[in-house]
NURO-325332 format. One line per field, with one value per residue (C-alpha): residue in one letter; x, z, y. Coordinates in Angstrom, 2 decimals, always signed. Each point is the difference from the previous one (the first is absolute). Layout:
// NURO-325332
residu	a,...;
X	X,...;
Z	Z,...;
Y	Y,...;
//
This chain:
// NURO-325332
residu	m,a,r,a,k,r,h,d,v,k,d,p,g,l,a,g,e,g,k,r,r,i,l,w,a,d,g,n,m,p,v,l,g,l,i,r,q,r,f,a,k,e,k,p,l,r,g,r,r,i,s,g,c,l,h,i,t,a,e,t,a,n,l,a,r,t,l,a,a,g,g,a,d,v,v,l,c,a,s,n,p,l,s,t,q,d,d,v,a,a,a,l,v,k,h,f,g,v,r,v,y,a,v,r,g,e,d,r,k,t,y,y,d,h,i,r,s,a,v,l,h,a,p,s,v,t,i,d,h,g,a,d,l,v,n,t,l,h,t,k,m,t,e,y,a,g,n,v,v,a,s,m,e,e,t,t,t,g,m,i,r,l,r,a,m,e,a,a,g,e,l,i,l,p,i,l,a,v,n,d,a,d,t,k,h,f,f,d,n,r,y,g,t,g,q,s,t,i,d,g,v,i,r,a,t,d,l,l,l,a,g,k,r,v,v,v,a,g,y,g,w,c,g,r,g,v,a,t,r,a,r,g,a,g,a,n,v,i,v,c,e,v,d,p,i,r,a,l,e,a,t,m,d,g,y,l,v,m,p,v,a,q,a,a,r,l,g,d,l,f,v,t,t,t,g,d,i,n,v,i,d,v,p,h,f,r,r,m,k,d,g,a,i,v,c,n,s,g,h,f,n,v,e,l,n,l,e,g,l,a,k,a,a,r,k,i,r,r,g,v,r,e,g,v,d,e,y,v,l,a,g,g,k,r,v,h,v,l,a,e,g,r,l,v,n,l,a,c,a,e,g,h,p,a,s,v,m,d,m,s,f,a,v,q,a,l,c,a,e,y,a,v,k,s,a,g,k,l,e,v,k,v,h,p,v,p,r,e,i,d,a,w,v,a,r,l,k,l,k,s,m,g,v,k,i,d,r,l,t,r,q,q,k,e,y,l,r,s,s,h,m,g,t;
X	+10.95,-1.94,-3.76,-2.46,-3.67,-2.50,-1.39,-0.79,-2.96,-2.32,-3.19,-0.77,-3.78,+0.62,+0.83,-3.57,+0.06,+3.72,-0.94,-2.83,+2.51,+2.63,-2.51,-1.23,+3.51,+0.64,-2.84,+2.16,+3.06,-0.36,+3.63,+1.06,-3.03,+1.27,+3.45,-1.68,-1.81,+3.24,+1.76,-2.51,+0.57,+3.72,+1.08,+3.27,+0.62,-0.54,+2.16,+1.10,-0.45,-0.83,+0.05,-1.49,+0.49,-3.08,-2.87,-2.59,-2.87,-2.68,+2.14,+2.97,-2.06,-0.85,+3.73,+0.51,-2.81,+1.76,+3.22,-1.51,-1.96,+3.54,+0.92,+1.90,-0.21,-0.68,+0.56,-0.85,+0.99,-0.86,+2.41,-1.59,-1.66,-3.13,-0.46,-1.55,-3.67,-0.71,-3.06,+2.13,+2.77,-2.43,-1.66,+3.38,+0.64,-3.46,-1.26,+3.16,+2.59,+2.55,+1.84,-0.06,+1.88,-1.48,-2.35,-0.98,+1.71,+2.74,+2.80,+3.59,+1.11,-3.02,+0.62,+3.61,-1.16,-2.33,+2.67,+2.37,-3.17,+0.05,+3.96,-0.63,-2.00,+3.27,-1.06,+1.55,-1.82,-0.70,-2.32,+0.52,-1.77,+2.71,+2.89,-0.37,-0.22,+3.10,+1.91,-0.74,+1.61,+3.01,+0.61,-1.86,-0.77,+2.67,-0.07,-3.37,+1.37,+1.71,-3.60,-1.14,+0.30,-1.30,-2.05,-2.56,-0.25,-3.08,+0.54,+2.14,+1.09,+1.14,+1.89,+1.85,+1.19,+0.89,+1.91,+2.03,+0.71,+1.15,+2.19,+1.63,+0.74,-2.46,-2.59,+0.10,-3.21,-1.17,-2.71,-2.73,-1.08,-3.72,-0.50,+1.83,-2.25,-1.95,-3.22,+0.74,+1.38,-1.92,-3.40,+0.26,+2.05,-1.58,-3.76,-0.03,+1.93,-1.69,-3.67,+0.53,+2.11,-2.74,-2.67,+1.84,+0.40,-3.85,-0.96,+2.23,-0.95,-3.12,+2.05,-1.37,+2.87,-1.45,+1.72,+2.65,+3.70,+1.46,+3.63,+1.51,+3.58,+1.50,-0.86,+0.88,-2.90,-1.85,+0.49,-1.35,-2.99,-0.93,+0.50,-2.18,-2.91,+0.28,-0.16,-3.00,-1.83,+0.57,+3.05,+2.80,+2.97,+3.61,+2.80,+3.29,+3.06,+3.67,+0.45,+0.27,-1.37,-3.08,-0.46,+0.23,-2.52,-2.45,+0.37,-0.90,-2.94,-1.34,+0.72,+1.69,+3.44,+1.76,+2.20,-1.97,+1.01,-1.80,-3.10,-0.33,-1.55,-2.48,-1.31,-3.18,+0.82,+3.55,+0.72,+3.50,+0.82,+3.83,+1.32,+2.40,+0.29,-1.09,-1.47,-2.31,+2.11,-0.57,+0.76,-2.62,-2.71,+0.71,-0.70,-3.39,-3.32,-2.43,-1.77,+2.40,-0.38,+3.04,+0.33,+2.39,-0.54,+3.50,+0.75,+1.52,-1.11,+3.50,-0.93,-1.57,+2.15,-2.64,+2.35,+1.25,-3.54,-0.94,+2.88,-1.10,-3.56,-1.64,-2.74,-0.86,-3.57,-0.23,-3.03,-1.85,-1.59,+0.81,+3.45,+0.65,+2.36,+0.19,+3.37,-0.43,+2.98,+1.07,-2.80,-2.70,+0.58,-1.24,+1.61,-1.92,+1.88,-1.84,+0.62,+2.87,+2.07,-0.41,-1.45,-3.23,-1.37,+0.02,-0.38,-3.04,-1.46,+0.32,+3.08,+0.27,-3.25,+0.25,-0.17,+3.53,+1.57,-1.13,+2.95,+2.58,-0.97,-0.03,+3.51,+1.01,-1.56,+1.81,+3.20,-0.31,-0.30,+2.96,+2.02,-0.76,+0.90,+3.27,+1.06,+3.75,+0.32,-0.67,+2.98,+0.07,-1.24,-3.14,-1.61,-2.78,-3.09,+0.22,-1.63,-2.09,-1.64,-0.92,-1.37,-2.10,-1.51,-0.88,-1.49,-2.29,-1.08,-0.93,-1.95,-1.81,-1.00,-1.20,+2.71,+1.57,+3.32,+1.73,+2.77,+3.16,-0.12,+2.87,+1.12,-0.04,+1.95,+2.56,+0.19,+0.76,+2.87,+1.49,+2.57,-0.01,-3.39,+0.33,-1.87;
Z	+18.18,+2.81,-0.52,+0.46,+1.19,-2.65,+0.17,+2.47,-0.74,+2.45,-0.42,-2.50,+0.29,-1.91,-3.16,-1.56,+0.00,-1.16,-2.85,-1.18,+0.31,-2.11,-2.87,+0.04,-0.49,-2.71,-1.93,-0.48,-0.83,-3.68,-0.94,+2.99,-0.87,-3.47,+1.39,+2.36,-2.88,-1.82,+3.04,+0.72,-3.28,-0.40,+3.56,-0.30,+3.71,+0.47,+2.92,+1.15,+3.52,+0.23,+3.22,+0.14,+2.53,-0.97,+1.25,+0.38,-1.89,-2.44,-2.77,+1.19,+0.31,-3.61,-0.79,+2.30,-1.77,-3.31,+1.19,+1.31,-3.29,-1.60,+2.15,+2.76,+3.75,+1.44,+3.53,+1.06,+3.03,+1.00,-1.15,+2.43,+3.45,-0.87,-3.59,+0.17,-0.70,+2.36,-1.77,-3.24,+1.77,+1.39,-3.51,-1.63,+2.41,-0.05,-3.47,-2.13,+1.38,+0.69,+3.43,+1.72,+2.95,+0.76,+2.64,+0.01,+2.99,+0.44,+2.31,-1.30,+1.29,-1.72,-3.29,-0.21,+1.01,-3.00,-2.25,+1.27,-0.81,-3.56,-0.34,+1.57,-3.20,-1.72,-2.96,-3.37,-0.70,+2.32,+0.00,+2.12,+1.14,+1.80,-0.12,+3.50,-1.26,-2.31,+2.86,+2.15,-2.76,+0.01,+3.75,+2.25,-2.27,-2.67,-0.43,-1.82,-2.37,-2.46,-0.95,-1.25,-3.77,+0.32,+2.10,-0.85,+1.78,-0.47,+2.22,-0.11,+3.56,-0.83,-3.14,+2.01,+2.39,-2.76,-1.95,+3.12,+0.40,-3.80,+0.36,+3.27,-1.79,+2.41,-2.47,-0.44,-2.05,-3.36,+0.42,-2.29,+0.60,-0.47,+1.84,-2.94,-2.76,-1.70,+0.34,+3.74,+1.06,-2.43,+0.89,+3.33,+1.74,-1.47,-0.33,+2.55,+2.87,-0.89,+0.43,+2.78,+2.24,-0.16,+0.60,+3.05,+1.34,-0.53,+1.58,+3.11,+0.59,-2.04,-1.03,-2.57,-2.30,-1.77,+1.31,+1.86,-0.26,-0.81,+0.21,-2.24,+0.85,-3.11,-3.63,-1.54,-1.49,+3.22,+1.00,-3.25,+0.48,+3.36,-1.01,-2.96,+1.84,+2.87,-2.33,-1.70,+3.16,+0.47,+2.15,-0.14,-0.49,+1.08,-1.18,+1.90,-1.78,+0.21,-3.81,-1.90,-3.41,+1.86,+1.95,-3.27,-1.53,+2.95,-0.22,-3.66,+0.76,+1.86,+3.72,+2.60,+0.77,+3.31,+2.67,+2.55,+2.93,-1.73,-1.10,+3.55,+1.16,-2.89,-0.41,+1.06,-1.41,-0.61,-2.07,-0.56,-3.16,-0.11,+1.21,+2.27,+3.73,+2.28,-2.73,+2.44,+3.18,+3.54,-0.78,-2.75,+2.23,+2.69,-2.79,-1.15,+0.79,+2.54,-1.42,-2.80,-1.70,-1.06,-1.92,-1.94,-3.53,-0.35,+0.71,+3.44,+2.92,+0.35,-2.00,+3.08,+3.19,+2.22,+2.79,+0.22,-0.11,+2.92,+2.09,-0.80,+0.82,+3.37,-0.65,-2.53,-0.64,-1.93,-2.13,+0.29,-3.18,-1.72,-1.41,+1.56,+2.90,+1.52,+1.42,+2.32,-0.04,+2.24,+0.26,-0.80,-3.68,-1.57,-2.94,-1.44,-1.58,-2.20,-0.04,+2.29,-2.82,-2.17,-3.43,+0.34,-3.27,+1.14,+3.77,-0.14,-3.46,-2.29,-2.00,-3.77,-2.04,-1.75,-3.48,+0.58,+1.85,-3.06,-1.90,+2.91,+0.77,-3.74,-0.11,+3.14,-1.41,-3.33,+1.75,+2.08,-3.36,-1.44,+3.21,-0.24,-3.90,+0.87,+3.05,+0.06,-2.75,+1.98,+1.40,+3.65,-0.30,-0.37,-3.33,-1.72,-0.99,-3.61,-2.18,-1.86,+3.42,+0.72,-3.57,-0.05,+3.39,-1.36,-3.17,+1.84,+2.41,-2.85,-1.53,+3.02,+0.19,-3.38,-1.18,-3.51,-1.06,-3.37,-1.41,-1.92,-3.80,-1.71,-1.32,+3.56,+1.41,-2.76,+0.62,+3.70,-0.96,-2.46,+0.33,-3.58,-0.14,+0.81,-0.81;
Y	-32.04,+1.73,+0.04,+2.82,-0.60,-0.45,+3.53,+2.94,+2.08,+1.85,-1.92,-2.73,+0.92,+3.16,-1.96,+0.33,+3.79,-0.11,-2.14,+2.54,+2.74,-1.90,-0.82,+3.63,+1.17,-2.57,+1.52,+3.13,-1.66,-1.29,+0.07,-2.25,-2.19,-0.56,-1.02,-2.44,-1.72,-0.32,-1.24,-2.49,-1.69,+0.27,-0.23,+1.92,+0.06,-3.70,-1.40,+3.50,+1.33,+3.73,+2.14,+3.41,+2.65,+2.10,+1.94,-2.66,+1.61,-1.19,+1.10,-2.01,-3.00,+0.14,+0.04,-3.10,-1.75,+0.84,-1.40,-3.08,-0.50,+0.06,-3.01,+1.81,-0.91,+3.43,+1.15,+3.67,+2.15,+3.70,+2.79,+2.30,-0.62,+1.97,-0.64,-3.74,-0.48,-2.75,-1.31,-0.07,-1.94,-2.62,-0.51,-0.67,-2.66,-1.63,+0.51,+0.44,-2.33,+2.70,-0.08,+3.52,+1.29,+3.28,+1.52,+3.76,+1.72,-2.51,+1.07,+0.32,-3.37,-1.84,+2.11,-1.40,-3.41,+0.11,+1.02,-3.06,-2.20,+1.24,-0.49,-3.56,-0.73,-0.13,+2.09,+0.18,+3.21,+2.75,+3.02,+3.03,+3.22,+1.82,-2.52,-1.45,-3.74,+0.48,+1.85,-3.00,-2.27,+2.19,+0.29,-2.64,-3.01,+0.15,-3.74,+0.33,+2.62,-2.65,-1.36,+3.50,+0.50,+3.64,+2.44,+2.54,+3.34,+2.14,+3.18,+3.09,-0.65,-3.60,+1.15,+2.68,-2.63,-2.55,+2.64,+0.85,-3.76,-0.09,+2.87,-1.30,-3.35,-1.85,-1.23,-3.82,-0.37,+1.25,+2.57,+0.98,+3.67,-0.31,+3.26,+1.73,-1.45,+2.72,-1.75,-0.22,+3.39,+2.18,-1.52,-1.78,+2.64,+3.07,-0.94,-2.90,+1.81,+3.22,-1.20,-2.61,+2.30,+2.81,-2.81,-1.04,+3.47,+0.78,-3.49,+0.66,+3.68,+0.86,+2.98,+2.42,+0.69,+2.97,+3.23,-1.93,+0.38,-3.40,-0.44,-2.93,-0.93,-1.50,+0.61,-3.42,-1.89,-0.59,+3.67,+1.01,-2.10,+1.13,+3.81,-0.43,-1.67,+2.39,+2.99,-1.67,+0.00,+3.72,-0.08,+2.65,-2.27,+0.80,-2.26,-0.73,-1.38,-0.40,-0.80,+3.30,-1.51,-1.47,+3.41,+1.90,-2.35,+0.39,+3.80,-0.10,-2.27,+2.80,-0.97,+2.03,-1.54,+0.57,-1.68,-2.32,+2.53,+2.82,-2.22,-1.35,+3.33,+0.01,-3.58,-1.55,-3.40,-1.40,-3.02,-1.45,-1.98,-0.11,-3.34,+1.83,+0.22,+2.99,+1.99,+1.64,+0.28,+1.29,+3.87,-0.35,-1.56,+2.85,+2.57,-1.41,+1.63,-1.54,-2.86,-0.68,-3.49,-2.04,-3.08,-2.18,-1.54,-1.46,-3.49,+0.09,+2.17,+1.63,+3.02,+1.43,+0.40,-1.61,-0.97,+3.55,+1.34,-2.42,+1.34,+3.55,-0.66,+0.76,-2.44,-2.49,-1.13,-3.15,-0.78,+3.35,-1.14,-3.32,+0.23,+3.37,+0.83,+3.30,+1.48,+2.95,+2.27,+2.85,+2.78,-2.72,-0.04,-3.23,-1.89,-2.91,-2.91,-2.43,-3.84,+0.10,+1.68,-3.05,-0.19,+1.99,-1.30,-3.63,+0.49,+2.40,-1.03,-2.80,+0.93,+0.53,-0.70,-3.44,+1.29,+1.87,-3.05,-2.04,+1.46,-0.33,-3.47,-1.10,+1.29,-2.01,-3.21,+0.30,+0.89,-3.15,-1.93,+1.86,-0.84,-3.58,-0.09,+1.98,-2.13,-0.12,+2.67,+3.26,+1.91,+0.80,+3.80,+2.06,-0.78,+2.13,-1.75,-1.03,+2.64,-2.63,-0.83,+3.52,+0.59,-3.25,+0.97,+3.52,-1.31,-2.36,+2.58,+2.38,-2.87,-0.70,+3.60,+0.10,+2.49,-0.56,+1.68,+0.62,-2.28,+1.02,-0.32,-1.85,+3.47,+1.49,-2.95,+0.42,+3.65,-0.57,-2.51,+2.37,+2.70,+1.15,+2.08,+3.48,+3.15;
//
């Protein structure tokens, strides 16, 4: 077996600050903390190798700590070149014994070299944000796929890729659709993406949202979250959609709904949240007003046709403000692109708050345990997260928030099981 170098992080000297950040986030992740306590006693992942292609953040670090507490040998690589927190990566290596291959701003070659290092770990369980690691197992390093009992995917973009692979008959591993768990997409996508995207935009631009026209492309759970937070800040929100049901929902939620081509002339800020390619294309950029701000909150930067924009631009000014590039089009009109079109909430801010990632990563940890217990029994297809995992995480989260709920009485349970009781 080829061997990867021990780790690759930017600066081990950052580990102290990274540890402080990790422990601060841990204080807002009580459900994951309870799982870590149980894992430390029971060691359900003993002897297992886990490779994660994830955003290397303080919250992810606490997931890695939980998996390691369960007995797993954990390796992490970045799932996006701009989402790594270098101090966290250093702390994981120095203080928590987790091998990390991730450097913020790494180029494309380094990015895929790091994924290769994670595959060389010969994992039996993989965890993905965007399906790049799983795709590598399916295409370039297939000899390592036979070790994998299951893989978890936590992004809408990744699930689009994996379902396309399943439909084409190309899937060779069982997949657990963590992204589709209710405690993930209802909360992480809506509240996490909504808040962190707006946070990223404000940090990068110092933009006052009140009175601005904000165009949100896509009205899935992420788009709903961004639209809600923008409206809460006083913005006039326009939604662009291709799905008639979601477009109808956005209309009835009180938003203006129109095609991107029409919205392009009106918007001050544009946010894409679709998971698809060229959602904002060159003709749209050309229609925008001078000074328009464009960013992406989908997993990959393909939602913005930046290659086309670069060709159309008369001049490109990089770094006019940290995280902001200015494209000057014909007539001197300027379009400002944030974070090179990559995830604005992670590239320009800190990603989702720890309290919402608590649920997503609690589901991830429990799914890793489920995958190990189900080794050899899972069909090669995309599987939903078991309902009992979702419900358990929700109950624990409510408890941590001091919220109590009702329980069904015996009579109510019997009524719900019966077909004989009518008017």
